[in-house]
N, C-alpha and C positions, 0 to 999 in steps of 0.2 A: 504494500500500500504506500503510495506516494505521500509526501508531506502535506500537500493540499487535500488529499483524500482523508488523511488522518484528522486534519483540522475540521473538515466538513463533518466527519463522523462524531467528533467531540462536540460540535455545535448543535447537532441534532438531539432532540429530547429522547430520553430513555423511556420508551413507551411500554407499558405493562398492561395487559388485558387481565382483569380480575373477574373470574366467573361468578363470584358471590359479591357481597357488599364490601365497600371500603368504609372503614371506621376511622374518622379523623379524631385523634386524641386517645392517649393511653392512660388517662386518669381512671378513677373508680368506675365511672359510667362506661367508658370505652372497654375496660377490662371485663366488666359484668356483661356487656352486650356480646363480646367475643366469646365468653364462656357459654352463654346461653345459645348462641348460634352453633357452637361446636356440639352442644348437647342435642341440637336439632339436626345435626348432620349437614350443616350449610358451611361451605368454605368462605373465608373472609380474609381481608388484609387490613391491618392496623397501621396507620401512618402517625408518627409522632415527631414533632419539630425538635424536641430536645434529645439528649443522649441517654435518657432513662425513663422508666415508667413513672407515673404519678409525679410529674415534674413540679407541680405546685407544692406538694408535700416535701419532696426531696430538696428542692432548690430555693423555695420562697417562703418558708415558714420558720418561726422562731423556735429556739431550742426547748422551751418549757411547755410548748403547746401539747394539749391533750384533746381527745375527742370530748366535745361538750355534751354529747348524748351517750347513754349507756351502750355498751358494745353490741348488744343483741339487736339494737335498732339500726346499727351501722354496718352489719355484716352483709357481704355480697351474696348473690344466689349460689347455692350448692356448696358453700364452705363456711361454717361458723368460725368464730374466733377461738383460739386455743383456750381451754378451760382455765389455765393458770394465768391468763391475762387479767389485769384488774378491770373493774367495772368501767372505768374511763381510761382506755389505753393511751400510752404516751405516743408522741410523734414517731419515735423509733419503732415502737411495737406495731403501730399501724402500717408503717412502710414495710416492715418485715411481713406483715400479713398480706399486703398487696403483692409483694415479690413472690411469696409462697403461692398465692392465688394464680399468678401468671405462670409459674412453673408447673403447678398441678394440672392446669388446663392447656398447657403447651402454647401459650400466647407469646408470640415473638414479633413484636412490632418492628417496622422499618424505621429506625431512628434517623434523625437529621433530615427529615422530610417535612419541611414547613410548607403547607399548602398556601399558595398565593392566589389561586382562582379555582372555582368549581362551577361548571356550567352544564346545564342539561341540553342535549341535542334532540329536539323533538322529531327530527327526521329519522333518527336511528333508535331512539328510545334509550340512549345511554348517557351517562354522566362522564364528563372529561375533567380531570383534575390536573393541575400543574403545580409543581413545587419549586421552591427557591433553589434546590439542588439540581434542577434540570430534569426532573422526572415528570412523566406524563402517565396518568392512570385512567383506564377506561373501565367503567363498571355499570351494572344495571341498577344497583341500589347504593345510596349514600347515607351514612349515619353520622350526623354531626354530634360529636361527643367532646368538644373542646371545653364545654362547661361555662358556668356563670362567672367563673373567676379566672378567665384566661389571661387578662392583662391588668396591670395595676392602674387604678383610677387616680390620677394626679390632678387635683383641682387647680384652677387659675386663681392664685391669691395675689392681690396687689402688693407689690414690693418684694415678691419672692426672690427676684434676682439681686436685690440689694442686701439681703441678709448675709452677714459675713461668717456665720457659723456653719455647722454641718446640717444638711437636710437629707433625710432618708425616708423612703416609703417602707412600710412594714414588710414588704416583700424582700427588702435588703437587711432588715433587722434580725439579728440572731440572739443576742444576749445583752442584758442590762449592764454587764460588767464592762462593756465598751464605753459606757457613759458614766462610770463611777466618779462621784464627786461633782458631776455637772448639774446644771439647772436645765431641765429638758421640758419642752412644750410638746404635748401629744395632741395632734389635731384629729379628733374623732372619738366617739364614745360608744362604739359598738363592742362586740365581744373582743376583737383584737385590741382596740384602744384601751379598754379596761384592763385586759391582761398584760399588755405592754407596760402600763402604768404600774401595775403590781410588781412586775419583774424589775423595772427600774428602781422602784422603792426598795425592794429586797436586795438590790445590788449596790446600794449606797448612792443612788442618784436622787435628785429632788425633782419629782414629777408634777407637772400641772396638766390637767386635761381640759380641752375645749369641748363644751357641750352647747352646740348651736341650736339643736331642736329638742323636742320632747323625746323621751326614751322610756321604755318599759324595762326595769331591772327586776328580775325574779331570782330567788335562790335556786341554786342548781339542784338541791334536794329538799323535799318537804316531807316531814314525818317519816324519814327513813326511805322514802321512795324518790326516784328521779322526778323532777318537775315535768319533764316531757312525758314520762310514763303515766304520771298522775293525770296530766291533761288528756291523754288518750283515753284513760279509763273514765274520766268525767264525761267526755263527749259521747260515750256509749250510753249514758243514762240520763243526761240532762241537756237542755239546749245550750248552744254555744255561748250566748251572752250570760247565762246563769253560771256556766263553767268559768267564764272570765271573772265574774264577781267573786266566786269562791277563791280563785287563784290570787286575785288582788287582796282579798281579806287576809289570806294566809301569808302573802308576801309582806304586807304591812306589819303583821304581827311579828314576823321573823326579822325583817330588815329595817322596819321603821318607815317614816315618811321620807321618801327619797327627794321630794321637792325641797325639803329643808337643806339638802346637800347640794342643791343647784341642778337637780335632775327631775324636772316636772314630767309627769306621765301624760301620754296622749289621751284624748277623750275616749277614743275607741279602745276597747280591751285588747290584751296581748294576742289572744287567739284569733279574734275577729280581724285584727290588723294584719296578722300573719297570713290569714286565708284570703284577704282582699287585696293586699298590696305586696305580700311576700317579705315584709319587713320583720326580721327576726328579733325577738326580745333578747336582752342581754341576760346571760346566766352568770350570776355572781360567784366567783371562786375565791373571794377574800378581799377584793378591791374596796368594797364599801367600808369595811372595817378600817382600812388605811385612810379613807377619806374622812371618816368620823373622827379619827385620832389626829387629823391635821397633817399626816405624813404625805398625803396626796391632795393637791389643791384642785378646785374646779372653777373654771372661768367661763363666761358666756361667749357668744359668737366672736369669731376673729374678723376684725375689720381690715387689717393690713399687717404686713411685716415691715420691720424697720431694720436698719443695718445691724443693730445689736439685739433685737428682740421682736416684740409684737405689740400691736395696739388693738384693743378690744372694743366691741360695740357700746360698752358702757362708759367708754372714755378713758379707762385706765390703760397704762402702758408699762410693760415689764421687759426686763432683759433676760435673754436665754442663751445658753451655750450651743444647744442643738435643738432641732425640731424633727419630730417623727410624724409622718403623715399616715395615720391609721384611717385612710379614706377609702379602703376597700378595693374591689376589682370590678371589671366589666367584661362583658362578652365581646369577642373580636370577630364574630361571624360576619357582620356587614363588610369587613375589610376584604374578605376573600370569596364569600358565597354569592354568585351572580343570580340572585333570586330575591324577589321583594314581596312575595305573597305570604308564604308560611312563616318566615322569619322577618321580624320588624327591622327596617333599616335604621330606626332610631336607637333602639337599645339592644338589638341582637338576640331578642327572645322570641319564642313562638308567639304568634298573634292570637292563637287559640288558647284560652286559659286551661289550667289543670282541671280535670285529669285527661283532657283530650289534646294536649299540645305535643304529642309524641309523633304524630304522623302527618306528613304533608302530601303533596302530589308528586307524581312521576318518580316514585321510589325514594323520596326524601324523608328522612326521619331525624328526630331529635332525642338525645338521651342525656338526662342530667340537667334539664332546664326547668325544673318544676318549682324552684325556690323552696324546696323542702330538703335540701342537703342530700346526705347519703341515703336517706329513706326513699327519696324519689328516684335516685339512681337505679336502685334495684327494680323498682316498679317499671320504669321505662325500659330497662334492659329486657325484662321478660316479655313485655308486650311487643317490642320491636322484633325480637328474635322469633317469636311465634308468628307474627305477621309475615315476615320475610320468608320463613320456612314454608308457610302455606303456599306462597307464590312460587318459591323454589321448586316445590314438589308438583305444582299444577301448571306453571307457566313457562318455566325456564327452558323446557325442551323446545318451545316454539321460537326462541330467539337464536339467530345465527351468531355464533361466538367463535372466534373474535368477529365483531361486526364488519360487514363487507364494505360499508360506505367509506370511500377513500378519505374524505375530508373530515372524518371524525377526529 
């Protein structure tokens, strides 16, 4: 082969025809879907942009993280957690569980394949995916499993470029010991913001948390039971709003009035808010005690950053050594999926609400976009795999594979 021919071959995309579905993402949702498809006898291919499975957990989580829900609510289909794992497994234990899961079901993703575009060809009935590494994949079914937390959400804060200290997103935060002795501002009061503040405090830093909006803070456990488990039990017997009143009464008895600490509750109850908007209540793991003791400060909304600190909406101004953005994550689906009906172009979530947001048109599926965490991941995986398997058994034989159309 001549030099020009070699260059031409290198420039051409690596085209792969996949007889079954392509699953984009090897997090819990992608792994669960792959395992369920294998159980149905359907071949598949998993594409993963990073060099490991569960990249969010492996690369973008802090050291002290634990599952916020009991392990039996978070296990994936066909494999329970080890019996010797604690009720709330650590980050390392959960990663070990996912690695064991992948090994047991023979799931071998193609790593380093960041999908840059995915488009359906109505003429052939196949999806065409392209990756940054030069790959091109043709498939009948496409499962989007990149998740709700694909990319860090970094807000536009006035003065952010002027701040002279260190600014990191929680996706880069590992341990409070990096900030020992510092005065640190944590922007965000969700589960990550609350837990990062606690970690900073335990590591010898002085933490201040920005609480811009209302927030529901619940104890992680109530009367020896997980709050999540108790909520599920209550909903079996009483209406949602009555269950909310029970939870709020018990939470106030255990935690006290959080409004006095600078964290007013929304008018809508925690369960109703979760089901209508997907906003998750914060499960306290010890942060409130530090706030009550004065070791962690709470401030209102952030107006702007200054070269040495921050100015708040109530007019006060403080100096800080570092700032941690606990501002969450977002879906990246609109960046690469050439489709605007099933997935919203605005937020990258299915436009059809739970529990029907797992199936679109033309062989397009979503796994892990339920706003219900790992619980929803398993539910989606089972439904997606069963639906594809039914088509695989009944329809696949009618498709010419590889597709004969030259311009696919």
